Every structure is written in C-alpha cells, then in structure tokens.
N, C-alpha and C positions, 0 to 999 in steps of 0.2 A: 337547890339555892340558886340562886342568879350566878349567870355565867358559867353553869355546868350543864351539860346537856346530857341526858340519859338516853341509852342505848336498850332497845328490844333484846331480851336474850332468851333464848330457848333452855327451859331447864328440863324440859324431858319431851318425847313424843310417844303417842299411843300407838301410830299408826292405824289410825281407824277414822272415828267420826267424833271427836270430844265434843260435848255440848253445856255442859256447866261443869262450874268447880267452887271448892270451899275449900277453905283454912281453918285447921283445928287451933288451939290455944298453944299447942307444943310445936306449929308449924308444918304440921304432915300437910299435905294438899291431896285433896279428893276429887277425882274427875270422873264424870257419868260419859259413858261412849258407848254411843247407840250400833257401831260397827261389832265392837266386839261383846255386846250384850253385856257389858259390866259396869260397874264402879271400880276404879283402880285407885291406890294409895301409893302417894310418893312421901318419902320420909325425908328427912334432913341430910340422907347421903344421895338422894337423889336418885335412887333405885325405884322403879315403878313396878307395883306388883297387883295382883287381881287381890280387890277387897272383899268384893262379894258378886256373883254372878248368876245365883239360882236361888228360887225358894222350894221348899218339898222337892227338891231334885228336878225341877223343872227349871230350865235356862230363862232368863228375862229376856222381855222383846228386846229391849235396847233403854237403859236409863236416860232419861232427858233433863233433868235436874233435880240439886241436892243442896242443901242448906244444913247447916247445925245449928242447935239451939245454945245457950249459955252454959247448959250443965255438959254439953257434948252428945248428946242425942243425934243422930242424924236422919233426915227425912229424904227420899228420894222419888220421883215420880218415873215409871216403867212405862215408855208409851211405845219405842220402837221409832222407826222411820214414819214421817208422814204418809199417812194412809194405811198403814198397820192396825191402827185402833181406829175405827169409824163410827157414825152414827149407826151404820146397820149392823157394825161388829165391834162395840165398845170392850177392848179386852186389856185396857189400862188400868195400871195399880199405882197406889200410893203405899209408900212401907216405911216403916219406923225400926232403926236398928238402936238400940239400948246403948247409952255411953261407954258400957263396959264391953260391947262386941258380942256380947253373949248371944242376943236374941234380937231375932230377925221376925218383925211379925207385919203382915199387912194392914194398914187403916182403911183401904178401899181395895179388893182384889177383883181385877179383871173385869171390870164394871163402868170403864171410863172411857170417853171418845178421845184420845190423844192429851192427856194431861202432859202440860209442857213447860209449866213454870210454879216454884211456889216462893210463899213469903210467910213469914211468922208473924202472928199478932203481938201487940205491943207488950202485953202479959205472957208472950209463950206458950199459952194453954191453948191457943187458936191456930191452926196452919191455913192458909188460903192457899188454892189451888187453882190454877187457870186450865181449863179444859176447852181447849181449841174448837173441836168440831161441833161440842154443844153451844159454843159462843157464849159461855157462862164462867163465874167464877163462883168455885165453892169454898166453904168453911169448915173444916173439919175441929171441933172443939172438944177439949179434952176434961172430959165431967163423970165421975169422979177421974182421980189419978189413973193413967193407964188406959182409961177406956174413951175412944173418940167417938163422936156423933158427927153425921154430916148431912150438909144442908144446902142449898143454893143460896148463895150471899148475893149476888148479882147477876142477872140474865138480860144480856146484851141482845138488841135487835141486828137484822142483818145477816148476812150468809155465814162467815167466819170469825172464830172470836178470839180472844185475849192469846197474845203469844209471848209475853212476860209479864211480871208483876214484882214490884219492891214496895217496901213500907220504910217510911223516915222516923225520925225519933219521936214525933210525936203521933204516931199511930196512923198516919196518912197511908192509903194506900196508891201506889200509880201502876196503870195499866199501859201495857202496849196492845195494841191490835190493829188489824188492818181488815178492811170489807169490800170483797170482791167487787160489789155494785159501785163504792165510789171510787175506786183504783183503776176502772177502765177509762181510756181515754172517751171523751164524746165528740 
C-alpha cells in the first residue's frame, strides 16, 4: 500500500548455489540448488531440508529449474553448473515428482544439453524446457495421462539458446536468451 515500504527479508540460506524456486498451495518453498545437487524444501517453520537429491542411487548433477502444476506435481530440470551438460556430453534430465511425493520419474534422462528453465502449457499437459546448449525449446506432451512425449518446439539460430521461459494466462510463452554473436562489442 502507499506510504509503506517493503524490505527484503532472508527466510533461509542454502549456503550453496540456489537457482530456482516455487511455492506450493500450503506455502512450502522448494528451491533448486546446483552446489548441493538437490532440491530443498522449506516449510512454514522455516526449516530447510533436502527434498530430493538422487535418482536410483545416483546423485543429481545440480537441479536448475523447478515448477509445480495445479495438482501439486513437481517438475524439475537437472543440468548442473554451466558446462556440466554440453553438446558433446548431453547429460541433463527433466524429472517429475508425483503430488503425493511417492514417485520420482524421469521424463528425459541424461540426454539434454543444459536444461535450465521450465514452463507449463496452458492445459498443464505440456511442459516446455529451455535447452540452452542446443539453443532450443522442447515440449513434453502428456498423452495418455502419465506418459510424456518429447519434441522440438522451437529451434533458435545463433550460438547459445534460451536461459529462461514463462507463460502468461493466455498461453503465450516468453523466452529469455542471449546470443554471443550479438553480445560482443563491435
């Protein structure tokens, strides 16, 4: 409101490299941390705990993006730090954790070149993935329920690709990207 100023407040510190967060309907905050190679959860008590950090006894590279759908299903990208998953060694993944927290399943397993951002489609049956080192957007479409199919949604030209993606209420996708060719001084 007018006349009042808001101050930034630290509610927890991962002591790592947090890169993305989301909040569920109960107010729990989920944070991707590449340095700790985990997704953390902070409840309303403010306590930070590891939510997930491995798949089939293999540690993540470093989760980089996370989102929740309206049912509470969590999607997250695992890319590690920039350079960990490359064109020559595409080891990035996208995972789904069911709303009940009992099932962790890969939607794309160790096949992406630095997946770094996610967005849901308007109907929530699609997940868009920004794959930076391939310079493209992927679309994972759920058909039938629980089964995801991956395709290239848009291939950019230039060197490096999208670093962020968001969707508005009308279904429009917004993409942040940079291109080294246009970013260099002339």
